[in-house]
C-alpha positions as CSV (number, residue, x, y, z in Angstrom):
1,M,-119.4,9.8,99.4
2,S,-116.9,7.3,98.2
3,Q,-115.0,4.9,100.6
4,V,-112.5,3.8,98.2
5,T,-109.5,6.0,97.3
6,L,-106.7,5.7,94.5
7,G,-103.7,3.6,95.9
8,K,-105.4,2.2,99.2
9,A,-107.0,-1.0,100.2
10,I,-110.5,-1.1,99.5
11,P,-112.7,-2.2,102.5
12,P,-113.8,-5.7,102.9
13,F,-117.1,-6.6,101.0
14,K,-119.4,-9.6,100.7
15,A,-122.4,-9.7,97.8
16,V,-124.6,-11.8,96.2
17,S,-123.8,-12.7,92.5
18,T,-125.2,-14.8,89.4
19,H,-122.1,-17.0,90.3
20,G,-122.6,-17.2,94.0
21,D,-121.2,-15.1,96.9
22,I,-118.1,-12.2,96.1
23,S,-116.0,-10.9,98.5
24,L,-113.0,-8.8,98.1
25,E,-111.1,-11.8,100.0
26,G,-111.9,-14.1,97.3
27,L,-110.6,-11.8,94.6
28,R,-107.1,-11.6,96.3
29,G,-104.1,-13.0,94.0
30,H,-105.9,-11.7,90.8
31,L,-106.5,-8.2,89.0
32,A,-110.5,-7.5,89.2
33,V,-112.2,-4.8,87.3
34,L,-115.9,-3.8,89.0
35,Y,-117.8,-1.9,86.8
36,F,-121.3,-0.5,88.3
37,Y,-124.2,0.1,85.5
38,P,-127.9,1.4,85.9
39,K,-129.8,-1.3,84.1
40,D,-129.9,-4.8,82.9
41,N,-131.5,-4.7,79.5
42,T,-131.2,-1.2,78.9
43,P,-129.5,0.1,75.5
44,G,-126.2,1.5,76.9
45,C,-125.8,-1.0,79.5
46,T,-126.4,-4.1,77.0
47,T,-123.7,-2.6,74.7
48,Q,-121.4,-2.3,77.8
49,A,-122.0,-6.0,78.9
50,Q,-121.6,-7.2,75.3
51,D,-118.2,-5.2,75.0
52,F,-117.1,-7.1,78.2
53,R,-118.2,-10.2,77.2
54,D,-116.4,-9.9,73.8
55,R,-113.2,-8.7,75.3
56,Y,-113.6,-11.3,78.2
57,Q,-111.0,-14.1,77.0
58,E,-108.3,-11.4,77.0
59,F,-108.9,-10.2,80.3
60,V,-108.9,-14.0,81.3
61,D,-105.8,-14.1,79.7
62,T,-104.2,-11.5,81.9
63,G,-105.7,-12.8,84.9
64,C,-108.1,-10.4,85.6
65,H,-111.7,-11.2,86.6
66,I,-114.7,-9.0,85.5
67,I,-117.6,-8.2,87.5
68,G,-120.7,-6.1,86.9
69,V,-122.8,-4.7,89.8
70,S,-126.2,-3.1,89.5
71,R,-129.1,-2.6,91.5
72,D,-131.3,-5.4,89.8
73,S,-132.3,-8.5,91.1
74,L,-130.4,-11.6,91.0
75,K,-133.5,-12.7,88.9
76,S,-133.2,-10.3,86.1
77,H,-129.4,-10.4,86.4
78,T,-129.9,-14.1,85.4
79,G,-132.1,-13.4,82.8
80,F,-129.6,-10.6,81.2
81,T,-127.1,-13.0,81.4
82,D,-128.2,-15.8,79.6
83,K,-130.4,-13.2,76.8
84,Q,-126.5,-11.8,76.4
85,E,-124.2,-15.2,77.0
86,L,-122.2,-13.4,79.4
87,P,-119.4,-15.2,81.2
88,F,-118.9,-13.3,84.4
89,P,-121.0,-12.4,87.3
90,L,-123.0,-9.8,87.7
91,I,-123.6,-8.7,91.5
92,S,-127.1,-7.8,92.6
93,D,-126.4,-4.6,95.2
94,D,-130.5,-4.2,95.7
95,S,-129.4,-2.9,99.3
96,E,-126.9,-0.4,97.3
97,A,-124.0,-1.1,99.8
98,L,-121.5,-1.8,97.2
99,C,-123.0,1.8,95.3
100,E,-122.4,3.4,98.5
101,L,-118.8,1.9,99.1
102,F,-117.6,3.0,95.3
103,G,-119.8,6.3,95.9
104,V,-121.8,5.6,92.5
105,M,-124.8,6.8,93.2
106,K,-125.7,10.1,92.1
107,L,-129.0,12.5,91.3
108,K,-129.5,12.3,87.3
109,N,-131.8,13.9,85.1
110,M,-134.3,11.4,83.4
111,Y,-137.1,12.6,81.4
112,G,-136.8,16.3,83.3
113,K,-137.0,14.7,86.8
114,Q,-134.2,14.2,89.3
115,V,-134.0,10.7,90.1
116,R,-131.5,8.8,92.1
117,G,-129.3,6.1,90.1
118,I,-125.8,4.6,89.4
119,E,-123.4,6.8,87.7
120,R,-122.1,4.5,85.4
121,S,-118.2,3.6,86.9
122,T,-115.3,1.0,86.3
123,F,-112.8,0.4,89.1
124,L,-109.8,-1.7,88.7
125,I,-108.6,-3.4,91.8
126,D,-105.3,-4.9,92.2
127,S,-104.5,-8.5,93.5
128,H,-103.8,-7.3,97.0
129,G,-107.1,-5.2,97.1
130,V,-105.7,-2.1,96.6
131,L,-107.8,0.5,94.0
132,L,-105.3,0.9,90.9
133,R,-107.6,3.0,88.8
134,E,-111.1,4.2,88.9
135,W,-113.1,5.8,85.8
136,R,-116.5,7.7,86.9
137,G,-119.1,9.2,84.3
138,V,-118.0,6.3,81.7
139,R,-119.3,6.6,78.1
140,V,-119.7,3.1,76.6
141,P,-118.1,3.5,73.4
142,G,-113.9,2.6,73.7
143,H,-114.2,2.3,77.5
144,V,-113.7,-1.5,77.5
145,D,-110.7,-1.3,75.5
146,E,-109.2,1.3,77.8
147,V,-110.2,-0.7,80.6
148,L,-108.0,-3.6,78.8
149,Q,-105.3,-1.6,78.0
150,T,-104.8,-0.4,81.4
151,V,-105.0,-3.8,83.0
152,R,-102.3,-5.3,80.4
153,D,-100.0,-2.3,81.5
154,S,-100.6,-3.2,85.3
155,I,-99.4,-6.5,84.7
């Protein structure tokens, strides 16, 4: 169950990332895109990370931070970041605290079995910590372009 609501302030959070601790308070003053993905080094997640990487400077030019989130370890994230040359931080949410806060944990079918995992989702947070937009059940193709356009329309 999500604890975030469109148009409302997001509850405070703090998490470890490949760039050190990240908190909602530390993001104040900037737009931020928080994107949740299932697993490092899988085809869809790699493509999504590459898409954010390839458009990263355009997000930076609007004053927007990009942050990826999955349940993978910092070690896994560091390898993924190095391999894909990602300029943005990846949060290791192995406790699922952020996943629960944003309500992205879902039962999914994998090879005919029900498994609990992250539903690919993206959230746009304004400079005051308010949730501006959410995308749930994201399909990778064209998604980063849509997020970037929404960011541009928000400034």
